C-alpha positions in Angstrom: 10.6 30.0 -7.3 13.9 28.5 -6.3 12.2 26.9 -3.2 9.7 25.0 -5.4 12.5 23.8 -7.7 14.4 22.4 -4.8 11.3 20.6 -3.5 10.6 19.2 -6.9 14.1 17.7 -7.2 13.9 16.4 -3.7 10.7 14.5 -4.6 12.1 12.9 -7.8 13.7 9.9 -6.2 10.5 9.0 -4.4 8.4 9.5 -7.5 10.8 7.2 -9.4 10.5 4.5 -6.8 6.8 4.8 -6.8 6.7 4.4 -10.6 8.5 1.1 -10.3 11.3 1.9 -12.7 11.0 0.0 -16.0 9.0 -2.8 -14.6 5.4 -3.1 -15.8 3.0 -2.5 -12.8 -0.2 -4.5 -12.7 -3.4 -2.6 -11.7 -4.4 -3.3 -8.1 -8.1 -2.5 -8.7 -8.6 -1.4 -5.1 -12.1 -0.5 -3.7 -12.1 1.4 -0.4 -15.8 0.9 -0.2 -15.4 -2.9 0.1 -15.5 -3.3 3.9 -15.1 -7.1 3.7 -11.9 -6.6 1.6 -10.5 -4.1 4.1 -11.3 -6.5 7.0 -9.5 -9.3 5.3 -6.6 -7.0 4.5 -6.3 -6.0 8.1 -6.2 -9.6 9.2 -3.5 -10.4 6.6 -1.5 -7.4 7.7 -1.6 -8.2 11.4 -0.8 -11.9 10.8 2.0 -11.6 8.2 3.4 -8.0 8.3 2.9 -6.6 11.8 5.6 -8.9 13.2 8.2 -6.6 11.6 6.3 -3.5 10.3 4.3 -1.0 12.3 1.6 1.4 11.2 2.4 3.7 14.1 0.3 6.6 12.8 -3.0 4.9 13.3 -4.8 3.4 16.3 -6.4 0.0 16.8 -9.7 1.7 17.8 -9.9 3.9 14.7 -9.2 0.9 12.5 -11.9 -1.2 14.3 -14.4 1.7 13.9 -13.7 2.5 10.3 -13.7 -1.2 9.2 -16.8 -2.2 11.2 -14.9 -4.6 13.5 -16.4 -4.9 17.0 -14.0 -3.9 19.7 -14.1 -7.3 21.4 -13.3 -9.1 18.2 -10.5 -6.6 17.5 -8.9 -7.3 20.9 -9.4 -11.0 20.6 -8.1 -11.5 17.0 -6.0 -8.6 15.9 -4.3 -7.4 19.1 -1.7 -10.0 20.0 -0.2 -8.3 23.1 -2.6 -8.7 26.0 -1.0 -5.6 27.6 -1.9 -3.4 24.6 -5.1 -1.3 24.9 -7.3 -0.7 21.9 -6.8 3.0 22.0 -3.0 2.7 21.5 -1.0 3.2 18.3 -0.2 0.2 16.2 3.4 -0.3 17.0 5.2 -3.6 17.0 7.7 -4.7 19.7 10.9 -5.1 17.6 13.6 -2.5 18.7 15.1 -0.7 15.8 18.6 -1.8 16.8 17.7 -5.4 16.8 15.8 -5.2 13.6 18.8 -3.5 11.9 21.0 -6.3 13.2 18.7 -9.1 11.9 17.6 -7.5 8.6 20.4 -5.0 7.8 18.1 -2.1 8.3 15.0 -1.5 10.5 11.8 -2.5 8.6 10.0 0.7 7.6 6.7 1.8 9.0 3.9 1.1 6.5 1.3 3.6 7.5 2.0 5.8 4.4 3.6 3.2 2.1 0.7 3.1 -0.3 0.9 6.9 -0.7 4.7 6.9 -1.2 5.0 3.8 -3.5 1.6 3.7 -5.0 -1.0 0.9 -4.8 -0.1 -0.6 -8.2 3.6 -0.8 -7.1 2.6 -2.6 -3.9 0.3 -5.0 -5.6 2.9 -5.9 -8.2 5.7 -6.1 -5.7 3.9 -8.6 -3.4 3.3 -10.8 -6.4 6.8 -10.6 -7.8 8.9 -12.6 -5.3 10.8 -15.6 -6.7 13.1 -18.2 -5.3 16.8 -17.2 -5.4 19.2 -19.3 -3.2 21.9 -16.6 -3.6 19.9 -14.1 -1.5 20.1 -14.1 2.4 16.4 -15.0 2.7 16.3 -17.2 -0.3 14.2 -14.9 -2.4 14.5 -12.0 -4.8 12.0 -9.6 -6.4 11.4 -8.4 -9.9 10.1 -5.0 -8.9 12.7 -4.5 -6.1 15.9 -6.4 -7.0 18.1 -7.6 -4.2 15.3 -7.1 -1.8 16.2 -7.5 1.9 12.9 -8.9 3.0 11.7 -12.5 3.2 8.6 -13.6 1.2 6.3 -13.6 4.2 3.3 -14.6 2.2 5.0 -17.7 0.7 2.8 -20.1 2.7 -0.2 -18.6 1.0 1.3 -18.3 -2.5 3.5 -21.4 -2.5 7.2 -21.3 -3.6 7.4 -19.0 -6.6 9.9 -20.0 -9.3 11.4 -17.4 -11.7 10.3 -17.4 -15.3 13.1 -16.2 -17.6 12.9 -14.1 -20.7 15.4 -12.5 -23.0 15.7 -9.0 -24.4 18.3 -7.1 -26.4 20.9 -4.9 -24.8 23.4 -3.3 -27.2 22.7 -6.0 -29.7 23.2 -8.8 -27.3 20.5 -11.1 -25.7 20.3 -10.7 -21.9 18.4 -13.2 -19.8 16.2 -11.8 -17.0 13.4 -12.8 -14.8 10.2 -11.5 -16.3 7.5 -13.3 -14.2 7.0 -16.0 -11.6 5.1 -19.2 -11.3 4.1 -20.9 -8.1 4.9 -24.5 -7.5 1.3 -25.0 -6.3 2.4 -25.9 -2.8 0.7 -22.9 -1.1 -2.6 -22.6 0.7 -4.2 -20.5 -2.1 -4.6 -20.8 -5.8 -3.1 -18.1 -8.0 -6.4 -16.2 -8.2 -7.0 -16.5 -4.5 -3.5 -15.2 -3.8 -4.0 -12.3 -6.1 -7.2 -11.4 -4.3 -5.5 -11.7 -0.9 -2.7 -9.3 -2.0 -5.4 -7.0 -3.3 -7.1 -7.1 0.1 -3.8 -6.3 1.8 -3.0 -3.4 -0.5 -6.5 -2.1 0.0 -6.0 -2.0 3.7 -2.6 -0.2 3.3 -4.2 2.3 1.0 -6.8 2.9 3.7 -4.1 3.3 6.3 -2.4 6.0 4.3 -5.5 8.2 4.3 -8.4 6.9 6.4 -10.6 9.9 5.5 -10.1 9.6 1.7 -13.7 8.6 1.0 -15.1 11.2 3.4 -12.9 13.8 1.8 -14.0 12.9 -1.7 -17.7 12.9 -0.7 -17.2 16.3 0.9 -15.6 17.5 -2.3 -18.7 16.9 -4.3 -20.8 18.9 -1.8 -18.2 21.8 -1.9 -18.3 21.8 -5.7 -22.2 21.9 -5.7 -22.1 24.7 -3.2 -19.7 26.7 -5.4 -21.9 26.2 -8.5 -24.9 27.4 -6.6 -23.0 30.3 -5.2 -21.8 31.3 -8.6 -25.4 31.3 -9.9 -26.5 33.6 -7.0 -23.5 35.9 -7.5 -24.0 36.2 -11.2 -27.7 36.9 -10.7 -27.0 39.5 -8.0 -24.4 41.2 -10.3 -26.9 41.4 -13.1 -29.6 42.8 -10.8 -27.1 45.3 -9.2 -25.9 46.6 -12.6 -29.2 46.5 -14.4 -30.1 50.2 -13.9 -26.5 51.3 -14.7 -26.5 49.7 -18.2 
């Protein structure tokens, strides 16, 4: 019993981060059956995230197979190092020491980030950057205040300005950033950017558990088998005890 209590308390910080604190989290609305969305998400990840973040627990070949991407197209468009083979793990080339020097800490591996943080947290986080000249990279984030990461999707979204609101704290009005609004200088409209983020989060959810759909499908077959087995066992029990009663 004590062991489980210790495990529960150890998990609380992660659960709190995944919940997003007091910030409202928008629904990602992911669909792991949408292969086109997963393909677009993989493209976005490799072009905008993979320069710093790895997904070192999955392989290029498995991603290509699961997402229906031909091996030659995977090599040509999503594997940037010509020395990398398609069967290798998806690791970037930044040494941890250099990354820690440049960013303050090594960028985390993102293979399991959707399972740790939650897809709604990721979806809201990637849409909550705003311009803040006081920060080292010129941006801050509503969901993750004092974030140490640049807004890598800014060229798609455009420069996001903060939208302020006020709320009462101990009877006094406090001004905080409640949302953001793009200046409209990005490559995508607001709706298109939201869809791009949804595609990226969809891919990250897939990365965290590539067999999720297969597991869920198998679960229905297992439940059906157990129901049939229960019927057979009950009928056998009645037949066995019929003469006794």
